[in-house]
N, CA, C and O atoms as a Tinker XYZ file with bonds, in Angstrom:
   388  protein
     1  N      5.105000   36.398000   15.566000    73     2
     2  CA     5.227000   35.106000   15.239000    64     1     3
     3  C      5.962000   34.976000   13.867000    63     2     4     5
     4  O      5.587000   35.687000   12.935000    81     3
     5  N      6.931000   34.151000   13.715000    73     3     6
     6  CA     7.455000   33.988000   12.317000    64     5     7
     7  C      6.652000   32.979000   11.449000    63     6     8     9
     8  O      5.855000   32.180000   11.940000    81     7
     9  N      6.896000   33.068000   10.254000    73     7    10
    10  CA     6.169000   32.131000    9.443000    64     9    11
    11  C      6.455000   30.620000    9.679000    63    10    12    13
    12  O      5.597000   29.759000    9.487000    81    11
    13  N      7.662000   30.367000   10.088000    73    11    14
    14  CA     8.103000   28.889000   10.367000    64    13    15
    15  C      7.355000   28.294000   11.540000    63    14    16    17
    16  O      7.168000   27.080000   11.624000    81    15
    17  N      6.939000   29.138000   12.421000    73    15    18
    18  CA     6.264000   28.543000   13.707000    64    17    19
    19  C      4.822000   28.001000   13.289000    63    18    20    21
    20  O      4.286000   27.157000   14.007000    81    19
    21  N      4.216000   28.448000   12.200000    73    19    22
    22  CA     2.965000   27.907000   11.876000    64    21    23
    23  C      2.950000   26.631000   11.054000    63    22    24    25
    24  O      1.918000   25.987000   10.862000    81    23
    25  N      4.166000   26.289000   10.568000    73    23    26
    26  CA     4.241000   25.080000    9.711000    64    25    27
    27  C      4.270000   23.821000   10.548000    63    26    28    29
    28  O      4.721000   23.828000   11.693000    81    27
    29  N      3.790000   22.753000    9.971000    73    27    30
    30  CA     3.613000   21.409000   10.679000    64    29    31
    31  C      4.598000   20.480000    9.932000    63    30    32    33
    32  O      4.823000   20.737000    8.749000    81    31
    33  N      5.133000   19.548000   10.446000    73    31    34
    34  CA     6.083000   18.673000    9.728000    64    33    35
    35  C      5.164000   17.875000    8.570000    63    34    36    37
    36  O      3.985000   17.553000    8.715000    81    35
    37  N      5.885000   17.666000    7.544000    73    35    38
    38  CA     5.102000   17.016000    6.439000    64    37    39
    39  C      4.614000   15.636000    6.751000    63    38    40    41
    40  O      3.596000   15.220000    6.197000    81    39
    41  N      5.317000   14.858000    7.655000    73    39    42
    42  CA     4.698000   13.526000    8.058000    64    41    43
    43  C      3.517000   13.723000    8.899000    63    42    44    45
    44  O      2.659000   12.841000    8.864000    81    43
    45  N      3.328000   14.813000    9.700000    73    43    46
    46  CA     2.183000   14.990000   10.485000    64    45    47
    47  C      0.909000   15.400000    9.600000    63    46    48    49
    48  O     -0.241000   15.086000    9.907000    81    47
    49  N      1.248000   16.120000    8.498000    73    47    50
    50  CA     0.224000   16.578000    7.673000    64    49    51
    51  C     -0.304000   15.390000    6.842000    63    50    52    53
    52  O     -1.505000   15.198000    6.655000    81    51
    53  N      0.667000   14.621000    6.365000    73    51    54
    54  CA     0.271000   13.429000    5.579000    64    53    55
    55  C     -0.579000   12.426000    6.442000    63    54    56    57
    56  O     -1.562000   11.888000    5.934000    81    55
    57  N     -0.231000   12.184000    7.668000    73    55    58
    58  CA    -0.966000   11.324000    8.653000    64    57    59
    59  C     -2.325000   11.859000    8.734000    63    58    60    61
    60  O     -3.302000   11.128000    8.577000    81    59
    61  N     -2.425000   13.178000    8.987000    73    59    62
    62  CA    -3.861000   13.762000    9.186000    64    61    63
    63  C     -4.690000   13.615000    7.842000    63    62    64    65
    64  O     -5.886000   13.330000    7.896000    81    63
    65  N     -4.056000   13.807000    6.672000    73    63    66
    66  CA    -4.689000   13.589000    5.298000    64    65    67
    67  C     -5.277000   12.158000    5.216000    63    66    68    69
    68  O     -6.452000   11.944000    4.917000    81    67
    69  N     -4.414000   11.241000    5.489000    73    67    70
    70  CA    -4.759000    9.768000    5.345000    64    69    71
    71  C     -5.930000    9.506000    6.284000    63    70    72    73
    72  O     -6.905000    8.847000    5.925000    81    71
    73  N     -5.804000   10.046000    7.509000    73    71    74
    74  CA    -6.940000    9.759000    8.505000    64    73    75
    75  C     -8.260000   10.519000    7.779000    63    74    76    77
    76  O     -9.300000    9.878000    7.632000    81    75
    77  N     -8.175000   11.732000    7.394000    73    75    78
    78  CA    -9.460000   12.376000    6.797000    64    77    79
    79  C     -9.898000   11.776000    5.658000    63    78    80    81
    80  O    -11.092000   11.874000    5.375000    81    79
    81  N     -9.031000   11.074000    4.835000    73    79    82
    82  CA    -9.571000   10.317000    3.750000    64    81    83
    83  C    -10.087000    8.789000    4.089000    63    82    84    85
    84  O    -10.581000    8.051000    3.236000    81    83
    85  N     -9.914000    8.472000    5.324000    73    83    86
    86  CA   -10.352000    7.193000    5.753000    64    85    87
    87  C     -9.487000    6.000000    5.139000    63    86    88    89
    88  O     -9.993000    4.881000    5.068000    81    87
    89  N     -8.209000    6.228000    4.702000    73    87    90
    90  CA    -7.485000    5.226000    4.177000    64    89    91
    91  C     -6.211000    4.876000    5.017000    63    90    92    93
    92  O     -5.345000    4.154000    4.523000    81    91
    93  N     -6.094000    5.356000    6.219000    73    91    94
    94  CA    -4.920000    5.164000    7.051000    64    93    95
    95  C     -4.794000    3.597000    7.304000    63    94    96    97
    96  O     -3.687000    3.071000    7.188000    81    95
    97  N     -5.808000    2.913000    7.617000    73    95    98
    98  CA    -5.825000    1.601000    7.845000    64    97    99
    99  C     -5.259000    0.786000    6.584000    63    98   100   101
   100  O     -4.369000   -0.049000    6.740000    81    99
   101  N     -5.815000    1.064000    5.330000    73    99   102
   102  CA    -5.468000    0.296000    4.260000    64   101   103
   103  C     -3.884000    0.596000    3.890000    63   102   104   105
   104  O     -3.170000   -0.348000    3.553000    81   103
   105  N     -3.398000    1.840000    3.958000    73   103   106
   106  CA    -2.007000    2.124000    3.827000    64   105   107
   107  C     -1.134000    1.197000    4.865000    63   106   108   109
   108  O     -0.184000    0.504000    4.499000    81   107
   109  N     -1.575000    1.288000    6.130000    73   107   110
   110  CA    -0.955000    0.443000    7.090000    64   109   111
   111  C     -0.779000   -1.029000    6.677000    63   110   112   113
   112  O      0.272000   -1.655000    6.823000    81   111
   113  N     -2.019000   -1.564000    6.097000    73   111   114
   114  CA    -1.940000   -2.997000    5.753000    64   113   115
   115  C     -1.064000   -3.369000    4.629000    63   114   116   117
   116  O     -0.441000   -4.430000    4.595000    81   115
   117  N     -1.030000   -2.449000    3.689000    73   115   118
   118  CA    -0.245000   -2.736000    2.412000    64   117   119
   119  C      1.326000   -2.662000    2.757000    63   118   120   121
   120  O      2.124000   -3.035000    1.897000    81   119
   121  N      1.749000   -2.222000    3.905000    73   119   122
   122  CA     3.184000   -2.245000    4.247000    64   121   123
   123  C      3.679000   -3.666000    4.128000    63   122   124   125
   124  O      4.853000   -3.917000    3.853000    81   123
   125  N      2.754000   -4.600000    4.341000    73   123   126
   126  CA     3.307000   -6.040000    4.267000    64   125   127
   127  C      3.795000   -6.386000    3.049000    63   126   128   129
   128  O      4.624000   -7.296000    3.043000    81   127
   129  N      3.462000   -5.845000    1.927000    73   127   130
   130  CA     4.016000   -6.133000    0.635000    64   129   131
   131  C      5.566000   -5.896000    0.590000    63   130   132   133
   132  O      6.333000   -6.650000   -0.010000    81   131
   133  N      5.953000   -4.787000    1.275000    73   131   134
   134  CA     7.395000   -4.447000    1.317000    64   133   135
   135  C      8.103000   -5.253000    2.428000    63   134   136   137
   136  O      9.300000   -5.527000    2.335000    81   135
   137  N      7.323000   -5.641000    3.513000    73   135   138
   138  CA     7.959000   -6.375000    4.583000    64   137   139
   139  C      7.833000   -7.817000    4.566000    63   138   140   141
   140  O      8.208000   -8.510000    5.512000    81   139
   141  N      7.254000   -8.335000    3.391000    73   139   142
   142  CA     7.077000   -9.820000    3.379000    64   141   143
   143  C      8.264000  -10.646000    3.467000    63   142   144   145
   144  O      8.260000  -11.617000    4.223000    81   143
   145  N      9.353000  -10.335000    2.718000    73   143   146
   146  CA    10.562000  -11.005000    2.774000    64   145   147
   147  C     11.194000  -11.127000    4.174000    63   146   148   149
   148  O     11.735000  -12.155000    4.581000    81   147
   149  N     11.082000  -10.051000    4.831000    73   147   150
   150  CA    11.642000   -9.943000    6.334000    64   149   151
   151  C     10.680000  -10.845000    7.252000    63   150   152   153
   152  O     11.205000  -11.508000    8.147000    81   151
   153  N      9.363000  -10.891000    7.072000    73   151   154
   154  CA     8.505000  -11.629000    7.856000    64   153   155
   155  C      8.746000  -13.116000    7.741000    63   154   156   157
   156  O      8.928000  -13.838000    8.722000    81   155
   157  N      8.739000  -13.518000    6.532000    73   155   158
   158  CA     8.691000  -15.097000    6.294000    64   157   159
   159  C     10.084000  -15.609000    5.983000    63   158   160   161
   160  O     10.317000  -16.811000    6.111000    81   159
   161  N     11.002000  -14.781000    5.590000    73   159   162
   162  CA    12.297000  -15.354000    5.295000    64   161   163
   163  C     12.574000  -15.538000    3.757000    63   162   164   165
   164  O     11.631000  -15.520000    2.967000    81   163
   165  N     13.725000  -15.696000    3.383000    73   163   166
   166  CA    14.064000  -15.594000    1.883000    64   165   167
   167  C     13.463000  -16.960000    1.210000    63   166   168   169
   168  O     12.949000  -16.978000    0.091000    81   167
   169  N     13.598000  -18.052000    2.023000    73   167   170
   170  CA    13.323000  -19.282000    1.440000    64   169   171
   171  C     11.676000  -19.373000    1.191000    63   170   172   173
   172  O     11.262000  -19.847000    0.134000    81   171
   173  N     10.923000  -18.980000    2.036000    73   171   174
   174  CA     9.476000  -18.979000    1.918000    64   173   175
   175  C      9.061000  -17.922000    0.948000    63   174   176   177
   176  O      8.162000  -18.156000    0.141000    81   175
   177  N      9.702000  -16.714000    0.991000    73   175   178
   178  CA     9.426000  -15.693000   -0.059000    64   177   179
   179  C      9.474000  -16.153000   -1.451000    63   178   180   181
   180  O      8.755000  -15.627000   -2.300000    81   179
   181  N     10.296000  -17.121000   -1.734000    73   179   182
   182  CA    10.558000  -17.693000   -3.009000    64   181   183
   183  C      9.382000  -18.377000   -3.577000    63   182   184   185
   184  O      9.159000  -18.432000   -4.786000    81   183
   185  N      8.619000  -18.912000   -2.637000    73   183   186
   186  CA     7.398000  -19.915000   -2.986000    64   185   187
   187  C      6.082000  -19.291000   -2.555000    63   186   188   189
   188  O      5.045000  -19.847000   -2.919000    81   187
   189  N      6.025000  -18.258000   -1.861000    73   187   190
   190  CA     4.817000  -17.611000   -1.442000    64   189   191
   191  C      4.863000  -16.107000   -1.425000    63   190   192   193
   192  O      5.687000  -15.456000   -0.783000    81   191
   193  N      3.929000  -15.617000   -2.168000    73   191   194
   194  CA     3.867000  -14.094000   -2.464000    64   193   195
   195  C      2.487000  -13.528000   -2.033000    63   194   196   197
   196  O      1.467000  -14.122000   -2.384000    81   195
   197  N      2.425000  -12.462000   -1.325000    73   195   198
   198  CA     1.228000  -11.764000   -0.994000    64   197   199
   199  C      0.628000  -11.207000   -2.250000    63   198   200   201
   200  O      1.346000  -10.588000   -3.036000    81   199
   201  N     -0.770000  -11.410000   -2.505000    73   199   202
   202  CA    -1.513000  -10.866000   -3.690000    64   201   203
   203  C     -2.257000   -9.763000   -3.301000    63   202   204   205
   204  O     -2.074000   -8.718000   -3.925000    81   203
   205  N     -3.118000   -9.789000   -2.330000    73   203   206
   206  CA    -3.946000   -8.685000   -2.108000    64   205   207
   207  C     -4.462000   -8.827000   -0.621000    63   206   208   209
   208  O     -4.172000   -9.818000    0.047000    81   207
   209  N     -5.240000   -7.796000   -0.131000    73   207   210
   210  CA    -5.643000   -7.749000    1.202000    64   209   211
   211  C     -7.197000   -7.435000    1.050000    63   210   212   213
   212  O     -7.532000   -6.483000    0.345000    81   211
   213  N     -8.143000   -8.207000    1.691000    73   211   214
   214  CA    -9.411000   -8.184000    1.528000    64   213   215
   215  C    -10.041000   -8.068000    3.000000    63   214   216   217
   216  O     -9.967000   -9.069000    3.712000    81   215
   217  N    -10.585000   -7.048000    3.444000    73   215   218
   218  CA   -11.192000   -6.969000    4.743000    64   217   219
   219  C    -10.304000   -7.384000    5.843000    63   218   220   221
   220  O    -10.776000   -7.987000    6.807000    81   219
   221  N     -9.034000   -7.098000    5.766000    73   219   222
   222  CA    -8.124000   -7.378000    6.842000    64   221   223
   223  C     -7.452000   -8.749000    6.602000    63   222   224   225
   224  O     -6.544000   -9.113000    7.350000    81   223
   225  N     -7.884000   -9.526000    5.563000    73   223   226
   226  CA    -7.303000  -10.862000    5.369000    64   225   227
   227  C     -6.268000  -10.693000    4.270000    63   226   228   229
   228  O     -6.584000  -10.213000    3.181000    81   227
   229  N     -5.034000  -11.084000    4.553000    73   227   230
   230  CA    -4.019000  -11.128000    3.535000    64   229   231
   231  C     -4.141000  -12.442000    2.625000    63   230   232   233
   232  O     -4.212000  -13.541000    3.174000    81   231
   233  N     -4.164000  -12.329000    1.347000    73   231   234
   234  CA    -4.345000  -13.454000    0.449000    64   233   235
   235  C     -2.966000  -13.723000   -0.073000    63   234   236   237
   236  O     -2.386000  -12.841000   -0.707000    81   235
   237  N     -2.403000  -14.885000    0.154000    73   235   238
   238  CA    -1.051000  -15.192000   -0.376000    64   237   239
   239  C     -1.126000  -16.409000   -1.283000    63   238   240   241
   240  O     -1.741000  -17.435000   -0.993000    81   239
   241  N     -0.402000  -16.191000   -2.477000    73   239   242
   242  CA    -0.285000  -17.225000   -3.494000    64   241   243
   243  C      0.842000  -18.076000   -3.056000    63   242   244   245
   244  O      1.888000  -17.558000   -2.664000    81   243
   245  N      0.675000  -19.407000   -3.105000    73   243   246
   246  CA     1.838000  -20.338000   -2.703000    64   245   247
   247  C      1.955000  -21.265000   -3.947000    63   246   248   249
   248  O      0.963000  -21.789000   -4.454000    81   247
   249  N      3.222000  -21.438000   -4.411000    73   247   250
   250  CA     3.502000  -22.356000   -5.505000    64   249   251
   251  C      3.090000  -23.784000   -5.584000    63   250   252   253
   252  O      2.850000  -24.328000   -6.662000    81   251
   253  N      3.009000  -24.403000   -4.400000    73   251   254
   254  CA     2.643000  -25.842000   -4.460000    64   253   255
   255  C      2.001000  -26.276000   -3.014000    63   254   256   257
   256  O      2.144000  -25.616000   -1.985000    81   255
   257  N      1.317000  -27.422000   -3.112000    73   255   258
   258  CA     0.570000  -27.935000   -2.027000    64   257   259
   259  C      1.275000  -28.163000   -0.675000    63   258   260   261
   260  O      0.744000  -27.881000    0.399000    81   259
   261  N      2.610000  -28.737000   -0.811000    73   259   262
   262  CA     3.262000  -29.046000    0.463000    64   261   263
   263  C      3.627000  -27.683000    1.146000    63   262   264   265
   264  O      3.534000  -27.631000    2.372000    81   263
   265  N      4.033000  -26.581000    0.454000    73   263   266
   266  CA     4.374000  -25.406000    1.106000    64   265   267
   267  C      3.008000  -24.772000    1.637000    63   266   268   269
   268  O      2.998000  -24.179000    2.716000    81   267
   269  N      1.998000  -24.891000    0.958000    73   267   270
   270  CA     0.649000  -24.364000    1.290000    64   269   271
   271  C      0.277000  -24.978000    2.647000    63   270   272   273
   272  O     -0.181000  -24.236000    3.517000    81   271
   273  N      0.451000  -26.328000    2.888000    73   271   274
   274  CA     0.136000  -26.955000    3.987000    64   273   275
   275  C      1.110000  -26.397000    5.185000    63   274   276   277
   276  O      0.665000  -26.074000    6.286000    81   275
   277  N      2.320000  -26.335000    4.873000    73   275   278
   278  CA     3.263000  -25.927000    5.945000    64   277   279
   279  C      2.967000  -24.464000    6.434000    63   278   280   281
   280  O      3.001000  -24.170000    7.629000    81   279
   281  N      2.665000  -23.533000    5.406000    73   279   282
   282  CA     2.358000  -22.219000    5.846000    64   281   283
   283  C      1.045000  -22.049000    6.645000    63   282   284   285
   284  O      0.918000  -21.232000    7.558000    81   283
   285  N      0.096000  -22.880000    6.226000    73   283   286
   286  CA    -1.177000  -22.902000    6.982000    64   285   287
   287  C     -0.916000  -23.375000    8.406000    63   286   288   289
   288  O     -1.466000  -22.797000    9.344000    81   287
   289  N     -0.123000  -24.370000    8.593000    73   287   290
   290  CA     0.262000  -24.907000    9.885000    64   289   291
   291  C      0.904000  -23.751000   10.693000    63   290   292   293
   292  O      0.735000  -23.666000   11.910000    81   291
   293  N      1.634000  -22.877000   10.000000    73   291   294
   294  CA     2.425000  -21.784000   10.669000    64   293   295
   295  C      1.712000  -20.390000   10.672000    63   294   296   297
   296  O      2.258000  -19.339000   11.009000    81   295
   297  N      0.511000  -20.515000   10.282000    73   295   298
   298  CA    -0.307000  -19.248000   10.132000    64   297   299
   299  C     -0.208000  -18.316000   11.333000    63   298   300   301
   300  O      0.070000  -17.124000   11.201000    81   299
   301  N     -0.456000  -18.929000   12.573000    73   299   302
   302  CA    -0.430000  -18.074000   13.700000    64   301   303
   303  C      0.928000  -17.379000   14.004000    63   302   304   305
   304  O      1.022000  -16.237000   14.453000    81   303
   305  N      1.894000  -18.142000   13.727000    73   303   306
   306  CA     3.185000  -17.557000   14.012000    64   305   307
   307  C      3.546000  -16.501000   12.923000    63   306   308   309
   308  O      4.188000  -15.497000   13.236000    81   307
   309  N      3.149000  -16.720000   11.691000    73   307   310
   310  CA     3.289000  -15.755000   10.664000    64   309   311
   311  C      2.491000  -14.407000   10.942000    63   310   312   313
   312  O      3.035000  -13.313000   10.796000    81   311
   313  N      1.254000  -14.539000   11.324000    73   311   314
   314  CA     0.427000  -13.435000   11.744000    64   313   315
   315  C      1.103000  -12.684000   12.923000    63   314   316   317
   316  O      1.163000  -11.455000   12.881000    81   315
   317  N      1.596000  -13.351000   13.938000    73   315   318
   318  CA     2.331000  -12.642000   15.064000    64   317   319
   319  C      3.469000  -11.758000   14.523000    63   318   320   321
   320  O      3.663000  -10.594000   14.872000    81   319
   321  N      4.240000  -12.489000   13.577000    73   319   322
   322  CA     5.387000  -11.724000   13.071000    64   321   323
   323  C      5.004000  -10.480000   12.304000    63   322   324   325
   324  O      5.631000   -9.423000   12.381000    81   323
   325  N      3.917000  -10.679000   11.550000    73   323   326
   326  CA     3.467000   -9.435000   10.687000    64   325   327
   327  C      3.109000   -8.378000   11.792000    63   326   328   329
   328  O      3.620000   -7.258000   11.756000    81   327
   329  N      2.297000   -8.718000   12.694000    73   327   330
   330  CA     1.874000   -7.673000   13.675000    64   329   331
   331  C      3.103000   -7.023000   14.410000    63   330   332   333
   332  O      3.103000   -5.825000   14.694000    81   331
   333  N      4.148000   -7.860000   14.706000    73   331   334
   334  CA     5.348000   -7.237000   15.235000    64   333   335
   335  C      6.095000   -6.329000   14.345000    63   334   336   337
   336  O      6.509000   -5.229000   14.710000    81   335
   337  N      6.264000   -6.857000   13.086000    73   335   338
   338  CA     6.926000   -6.106000   12.093000    64   337   339
   339  C      6.192000   -4.826000   11.632000    63   338   340   341
   340  O      6.836000   -3.817000   11.345000    81   339
   341  N      4.967000   -4.864000   11.568000    73   339   342
   342  CA     4.233000   -3.636000   11.028000    64   341   343
   343  C      3.869000   -2.803000   12.401000    63   342   344   345
   344  O      3.516000   -1.628000   12.307000    81   343
   345  N      3.955000   -3.365000   13.506000    73   343   346
   346  CA     3.560000   -2.770000   14.701000    64   345   347
   347  C      1.958000   -2.392000   14.711000    63   346   348   349
   348  O      1.500000   -1.350000   15.181000    81   347
   349  N      1.264000   -3.353000   14.152000    73   347   350
   350  CA    -0.226000   -3.113000   13.881000    64   349   351
   351  C     -0.868000   -4.507000   13.893000    63   350   352   353
   352  O     -0.271000   -5.540000   13.592000    81   351
   353  N     -2.193000   -4.419000   14.287000    73   351   354
   354  CA    -3.116000   -5.564000   14.146000    64   353   355
   355  C     -4.038000   -5.474000   13.031000    63   354   356   357
   356  O     -5.065000   -6.151000   13.003000    81   355
   357  N     -3.679000   -4.582000   12.017000    73   355   358
   358  CA    -4.615000   -4.417000   10.939000    64   357   359
   359  C     -4.913000   -5.702000   10.086000    63   358   360   361
   360  O     -6.009000   -5.866000    9.551000    81   359
   361  N     -3.943000   -6.553000    9.992000    73   359   362
   362  CA    -4.211000   -7.767000    9.200000    64   361   363
   363  C     -4.434000   -8.771000   10.279000    63   362   364   365
   364  O     -3.651000   -8.990000   11.204000    81   363
   365  N     -5.739000   -9.442000   10.043000    73   363   366
   366  CA    -6.249000  -10.282000   11.099000    64   365   367
   367  C     -6.334000  -11.776000   10.827000    63   366   368   369
   368  O     -6.624000  -12.611000   11.684000    81   367
   369  N     -6.018000  -12.065000    9.398000    73   367   370
   370  CA    -6.058000  -13.348000    9.030000    64   369   371
   371  C     -5.284000  -13.528000    7.768000    63   370   372   373
   372  O     -5.022000  -12.550000    7.068000    81   371
   373  N     -4.887000  -14.800000    7.428000    73   371   374
   374  CA    -4.154000  -15.116000    6.128000    64   373   375
   375  C     -4.797000  -16.255000    5.443000    63   374   376   377
   376  O     -5.117000  -17.262000    6.074000    81   375
   377  N     -4.989000  -16.137000    4.218000    73   375   378
   378  CA    -5.427000  -17.282000    3.383000    64   377   379
   379  C     -4.308000  -17.737000    2.401000    63   378   380   381
   380  O     -3.857000  -16.925000    1.594000    81   379
   381  N     -3.878000  -18.939000    2.448000    73   379   382
   382  CA    -2.799000  -19.412000    1.528000    64   381   383
   383  C     -3.530000  -20.092000    0.328000    63   382   384   385
   384  O     -4.332000  -20.997000    0.557000    81   383
   385  N     -3.296000  -19.717000   -0.823000    73   383   386
   386  CA    -3.867000  -20.412000   -2.036000    64   385   387
   387  C     -2.870000  -20.970000   -2.904000    63   386   388
   388  O     -3.205000  -21.563000   -3.929000    81   387
């Protein structure tokens, strides 16, 4: 057997490490910070920014009350788009502040 046959791809090793550390879900959740503009679009992204994630709930800061009301109304749609974009159900709720 050659040395190369015993190596695993780096991605596989990193996935196993994240699982063993128990942080795989958190890493998955934080991908929303990179994907936010894609999920909500440029116009919404200008007035609403994800701040943090607490127990699967995404906390989003919104610049003004009318936008906060609009986004709260569209919460289910936004959650579905997050799940599609991240290919994950790790974010279970959104709070707009």
